[in-house]
C-alpha positions in Angstrom: 0.0 0.0 0.0 3.0 2.3 -0.4 4.5 1.9 3.1 7.8 0.7 1.7 8.1 3.9 -0.3 7.0 6.3 2.5 9.5 4.8 5.0 12.2 3.7 2.6 11.8 0.0 3.5 14.1 -2.3 1.6 14.4 -6.1 2.2 17.1 -5.6 4.9 15.1 -3.0 6.8 12.0 -5.1 6.7 13.9 -8.2 8.0 15.3 -6.1 10.9 11.8 -4.9 11.7 10.8 -8.5 12.2 13.9 -9.2 14.3 13.3 -6.2 16.5 9.8 -7.4 17.3 11.1 -10.8 18.3 13.9 -9.3 20.5 11.3 -7.4 22.5 9.0 -10.4 22.5 11.7 -12.7 24.0 13.2 -10.3 26.4 10.1 -9.8 28.5 8.3 -13.1 27.9 9.8 -15.2 30.7 9.9 -12.5 33.5 6.5 -11.2 32.4 4.9 -14.6 32.6 5.5 -14.7 36.4 3.6 -11.4 36.7 0.5 -13.2 35.2 0.9 -15.9 37.8 0.9 -13.5 40.7 -1.5 -10.7 39.7 -5.0 -10.4 38.4 -5.2 -11.7 34.8 -8.4 -9.7 34.4 -6.3 -6.5 34.6 -3.0 -7.6 33.2 -4.1 -9.3 30.0 -6.5 -6.7 28.7 -4.0 -4.0 29.6 -1.5 -5.7 27.3 -4.1 -5.7 24.4 -4.8 -2.0 25.0 -1.1 -1.1 25.0 -0.2 -3.0 21.8 -3.3 -1.7 20.1 -2.1 1.8 20.9 1.4 1.1 19.6 -0.1 -0.2 16.3 -2.3 3.0 16.1 0.9 5.0 16.4 2.6 3.3 13.4 1.3 6.0 10.9 3.2 8.8 12.7 6.7 7.2 12.1 8.8 9.2 9.7 11.5 6.7 8.9 12.6 3.1 9.3 14.4 3.8 12.6 11.2 5.0 14.3 9.5 2.0 12.7 12.1 -0.3 14.3 11.6 1.3 17.7 7.8 0.8 17.7 8.3 -2.8 16.5 10.5 -3.4 19.5 8.0 -1.9 21.9 5.2 -3.9 20.2 7.2 -7.1 20.9 7.5 -6.1 24.6 3.7 -5.5 24.9 2.7 -8.7 23.2 5.3 -11.0 24.9 3.2 -12.0 28.0 -0.2 -12.4 26.4 0.1 -15.8 24.7 1.7 -17.7 27.7 -0.6 -15.8 30.0 -3.7 -17.1 28.2 -2.3 -20.6 28.2 -1.6 -20.4 31.9 -5.1 -19.0 32.7 -6.8 -21.8 30.8 -4.7 -24.4 32.7 -5.8 -22.8 36.0 -9.5 -23.3 35.3 -10.0 -26.4 33.2 -9.4 -30.1 33.9 -7.2 -32.4 31.7 -10.3 -33.6 29.9 -11.5 -30.1 29.1 -8.3 -28.2 28.3 -7.5 -29.5 24.8 -10.5 -28.2 22.9 -10.3 -24.8 24.7 -6.6 -24.4 24.0 -7.1 -25.3 20.4 -10.1 -23.0 20.1 -7.8 -20.2 21.2 -5.1 -21.4 18.8 -7.7 -21.5 16.0 -8.0 -17.7 16.4 -4.6 -17.3 14.9 -5.7 -19.2 11.8 -8.9 -17.3 11.5 -6.9 -14.0 11.7 -4.9 -15.3 8.7 -8.2 -16.1 6.9 -9.7 -12.6 7.3 -6.5 -10.6 7.4 -5.9 -10.5 3.6 -9.6 -9.7 2.9 -9.5 -6.9 5.5 -6.3 -5.4 4.1 -7.7 -5.6 0.6 -10.9 -3.8 1.6 -9.0 -1.0 3.4 -6.7 -0.6 0.4 -9.7 -0.2 -1.9 -11.8 2.1 0.3 -9.5 4.1 2.6 -6.8 5.3 0.3 -6.5 9.1 0.6 -9.3 9.4 3.2 -8.4 12.4 5.5 -5.2 12.7 3.5 -3.8 9.4 4.8 -2.4 6.5 2.8 -4.2 3.2 3.0 -1.4 1.5 4.9 -1.8 4.1 7.7 -5.5 3.4 7.9 -4.7 -0.3 8.1 -2.7 0.2 11.3 -5.2 2.7 12.8 -8.2 0.4 12.2 -6.6 -2.8 13.3 -5.0 -1.1 16.3 -8.3 0.3 17.4 -9.8 -3.2 17.2 -7.2 -4.4 19.7 -7.9 -1.5 22.0 -11.6 -2.1 21.9 -11.3 -5.8 22.6 -8.9 -5.0 25.4 -11.4 -2.7 27.1 -14.1 -5.4 26.8 -11.7 -7.8 28.4 -11.7 -5.7 31.6 -15.4 -6.7 32.0 -15.4 -10.2 30.7 -12.1 -11.9 31.4 -12.1 -13.9 34.7 -9.4 -14.0 37.3 -8.3 -17.2 38.9 -10.9 -19.1 40.9 -9.5 -18.1 44.3 -9.6 -14.3 43.6 -12.6 -13.9 41.4 -15.7 -12.0 42.6 -18.5 -13.5 40.5 -18.5 -17.0 42.1 -20.3 -18.0 45.2 -18.2 -19.6 47.9 -19.6 -23.0 46.9 -18.8 -22.4 43.3 -15.3 -21.3 44.2 -14.8 -24.4 46.2 -16.1 -26.6 43.3 -13.7 -24.9 40.9 -10.8 -25.4 43.4 -11.6 -29.1 44.0 -12.0 -29.9 40.3 -8.5 -28.6 39.6 -6.8 -29.9 42.7 -8.1 -33.4 42.2 -5.8 -33.5 39.2 -2.9 -32.1 41.1 -3.0 -28.6 39.6 -1.8 -25.8 41.9 -3.0 -22.2 41.2 -2.3 -20.2 44.4 0.9 -18.1 43.8 3.9 -18.2 46.1 7.4 -16.8 46.0 9.6 -18.1 43.2 12.6 -19.9 44.8 15.8 -21.6 43.8 13.9 -24.9 44.4 11.4 -23.8 41.8 14.2 -23.1 39.3 15.8 -26.5 40.0 12.4 -28.1 39.6 12.3 -26.5 36.1 15.8 -27.0 34.8 16.6 -30.5 36.1 13.6 -32.3 34.6 13.8 -33.6 31.0 10.3 -32.5 30.0 11.2 -28.8 29.6 14.1 -29.5 27.3 12.4 -32.2 25.3 9.3 -30.0 24.8 11.5 -27.1 23.6 12.9 -29.4 21.0 9.5 -30.9 20.1 7.7 -27.5 19.7 10.6 -26.1 17.7 10.4 -29.1 15.3 6.7 -28.6 14.9 7.3 -24.9 14.1 9.6 -26.1 11.3 6.7 -28.0 9.7 4.2 -25.2 9.3 5.7 -23.3 6.4 4.0 -24.7 3.3 0.6 -23.0 4.2 2.5 -19.8 5.1 4.2 -19.8 1.7 1.1 -21.0 -0.2 0.4 -17.6 -1.8 4.0 -17.2 -2.9 4.0 -20.6 -4.5 0.8 -19.9 -6.4 2.1 -16.6 -7.6 5.3 -18.2 -9.0 3.1 -20.8 -10.6 1.6 -18.0 -12.6 -1.6 -17.1 -10.8 -2.7 -13.5 -10.3 -1.6 -11.9 -6.9 -5.2 -11.2 -5.8 -6.2 -14.8 -6.4 -3.2 -16.1 -4.5 -4.1 -14.0 -1.4 -7.7 -15.0 -1.5 -6.8 -18.6 -1.7 -5.2 -18.3 1.8 -8.7 -17.7 3.4 -10.1 -21.2 2.9 -6.8 -22.9 3.8 -6.7 -21.0 7.2 -10.4 -21.7 7.8 -9.7 -25.4 7.3 -6.7 -25.2 9.6 -8.9 -23.6 12.3 -11.6 -26.3 12.0 -8.9 -29.0 12.1 -7.4 -27.5 15.3 -10.7 -27.5 17.0 -11.3 -31.1 16.0 -7.9 -32.2 17.3 -8.6 -30.5 20.6 -12.1 -32.1 20.9 -10.8 -35.5 20.0 -8.0 -35.3 22.6 -10.5 -34.3 25.4 -12.9 -37.0 24.2 -10.2 -39.6 24.7 -9.7 -38.6 28.4 -7.1 -35.9 27.7 -4.8 -38.0 25.6 -2.1 -35.7 24.0 0.9 -37.8 22.9 -0.7 -39.9 20.1 -2.6 -37.0 18.7 0.6 -35.0 18.4 2.6 -38.0 17.0 -0.2 -39.0 14.6 -0.5 -35.5 13.2 3.3 -35.2 12.8 3.6 -38.5 11.0 0.8 -37.4 8.7 2.7 -34.1 8.0 6.0 -35.8 7.5 4.5 -38.2 5.0 3.0 -35.3 3.0 6.2 -33.4 2.9 8.0 -36.5 1.7 5.5 -36.8 -1.2 5.8 -33.1 -2.1 9.6 -33.2 -2.0 9.8 -36.5 -4.1 7.4 -35.5 -6.9 9.5 -33.7 -9.5 11.9 -32.7 -6.8 9.4 -30.3 -5.3 8.1 -28.8 -8.6 4.6 -30.1 -7.9 1.6 -29.9 -10.2 -1.0 -27.4 -9.1 -3.5 -30.0 -7.9 -0.9 -31.5 -5.6 0.1 -28.1 -4.3 -3.5 -27.4 -3.3 -4.0 -30.8 -1.7 -0.7 -30.6 0.2 -1.5 -27.1 1.5 -4.8 -28.3 3.0 -3.3 -31.6 4.3 -0.4 -29.8 6.1 -2.6 -26.9 7.4 -4.0 -29.2 10.1 -0.6 -28.7 11.8 -0.8 -25.0 12.2 -2.0 -25.0 15.8 -0.1 -28.1 17.1 2.5 -25.9 18.9 -0.3 -24.4 20.9 -1.7 -27.9 21.6 1.7 -28.9 23.0 1.2 -26.2 25.6 -1.8 -28.0 27.0 0.4 -31.0 27.5 3.1 -28.9 29.1 0.5 -27.6 31.6 0.1 -31.1 32.9 3.8 -31.8 33.4 4.3 -28.9 35.8 0.8 -28.7 37.3 2.1 -29.2 40.9 3.9 -25.9 40.9 2.2 -22.6 39.9 5.4 -20.6 39.3 7.2 -23.3 37.5 4.2 -23.8 35.2 4.1 -20.1 34.3 7.9 -20.1 33.6 8.0 -23.2 31.4 5.1 -22.1 29.2 6.9 -18.8 28.5 10.3 -20.3 28.1 9.2 -23.0 25.6 7.3 -20.5 23.6 10.1 -17.9 23.4 12.7 -20.5 22.4 10.6 -22.0 19.7 9.9 -18.6 18.2 13.6 -17.8 17.9 14.9 -21.2 16.8 12.2 -22.0 14.3 12.4 -18.5 12.8 16.2 -18.7 12.3 16.0 -22.2 10.7 13.1 -21.2 8.4 15.0 -18.2 7.0 17.6 -20.6 5.6 15.3 -23.6 4.7 12.4 -21.7 3.1 14.2 -19.2 1.0 11.8 -17.2 -1.1 14.0 -17.5 -4.2 13.5 -21.3 -4.1 9.8 -20.9 -4.8 7.8 -22.6 -6.1 9.7 -25.9 -5.5 11.0 -25.1 -2.0 12.7 -28.5 -2.1 15.1 -27.8 0.8 12.2 -26.5 2.9 10.1 -29.5 2.2 12.9 -31.9 3.1 13.7 -30.0 6.2 10.1 -30.0 7.3 9.8 -33.7 6.5 12.8 -34.5 8.8 11.5 -32.2 11.5 8.0 -33.9 11.5 9.4 -37.4 11.8 11.8 -36.3 14.5 8.9 -34.8 16.4 7.1 -38.2 16.3 10.2 -39.8 18.0 10.5 -37.0 20.6 6.7 -37.1 21.4 6.8 -40.9 22.0 9.9 -40.5 24.2 8.1 -37.8 26.3 5.1 -40.0 26.6 7.2 -43.0 27.7 9.2 -41.0 30.3 6.0 -39.5 31.7 4.3 -42.9 31.8 7.0 -44.5 33.9 7.3 -41.4 36.1 10.9 -40.6 35.2 12.1 -37.4 37.1 8.6 -35.9 37.3 8.5 -32.2 38.5 7.9 -31.9 42.2 5.4 -29.8 44.1 7.5 -27.1 45.6 4.7 -25.2 47.3 3.2 -27.8 49.6 3.2 -25.5 52.5 0.6 -23.3 50.9 -1.7 -26.1 50.3 -1.3 -27.5 53.8 -2.2 -24.1 55.3 -5.4 -23.8 53.3 -8.6 -24.8 55.1 -10.0 -28.1 54.1 -13.4 -28.2 52.4 -16.2 -28.7 54.8 -18.5 -31.7 54.7 -21.3 -29.5 53.5 -19.2 -28.1 50.6 -18.1 -31.6 49.6 -21.8 -32.7 49.6 -22.7 -29.7 47.4 -19.8 -30.5 45.1 -21.0 -34.1 44.7 -24.6 -32.9 43.9 -23.3 -30.5 41.3 
């Protein structure tokens, strides 16, 4: 929409803009996640949305790429705690058999944004160019930033706190929420983070194995993301290429919800859903890489894009599993979610830059082979995590037992009410 000309954005400047966002995103993610665990999510999470919406609205006032970089860095800071904060909040309310579908419904929002983002940008480009003397790209930032601000303000009224500090539950309902979670060993009440909590995090294998696994999954999600580029280089009009992203992302969102529902339906089973999807993804990448060394016919490109799109939210699904590993320690759970998410963002982005080089389009042979290997490696890692967890190998410990022991036990009347409900 002319932003590159107005701000003198060449390829290097644009890549640095992406990098500055991730620098801010990673710097604050881990320390910021502990804030979510200790303070009211009803105020913290909406405030983050209001702040980053405001930053996006300010994008049109930048005069050169240096100011653009600065706002991108600040944007990364404001967005860093939101994703792990939402995952942590879900894990503090829902049982193992309920968490998968809700986590994946949240993850599907990312795919739906991809489905409507291109259409929204196209409409703004057609309608808003020159309105009030502003370029269309400036209106794009203003409108989408205002949406985030409005939704953040709504969040102050609708988003719940944790069950122990919310004001819209009766004492019986609060006790029921507490008993549901604690029966599965989940601890929610926050305590002081200690060296024991740190050791509980770093000396167990599940953190490091999940870092590797989620990173591998991130390496397998690039075909749908490059779908428009592939279609363009196969000779299709640019508008058509962008519009074709919408049904792919809608299909990805529906697939994510189905995986979450299936996992909960099978008593919260995670491992074989993850391994099964990754085996499917690896097989499709193998087919796409083998046929004409990546130069696939159009029909196969379309089928492959839809087949692989079911993997777009699997990294988020892994976070539901991660919640269960560290459920006994509130602070540790908040830390590992943020740590795994920040590392996967960095590592997968760095590898993808080299594996999925735009100049390799439309074949992307190296990218397809890399993604195939990552998918099959993820199957192995997932089965290993499942086996270690099954035999109880170096499970994380509950480091906050004193808090639970000091809490008053549920009364007989409350227990009877819980049974009736």
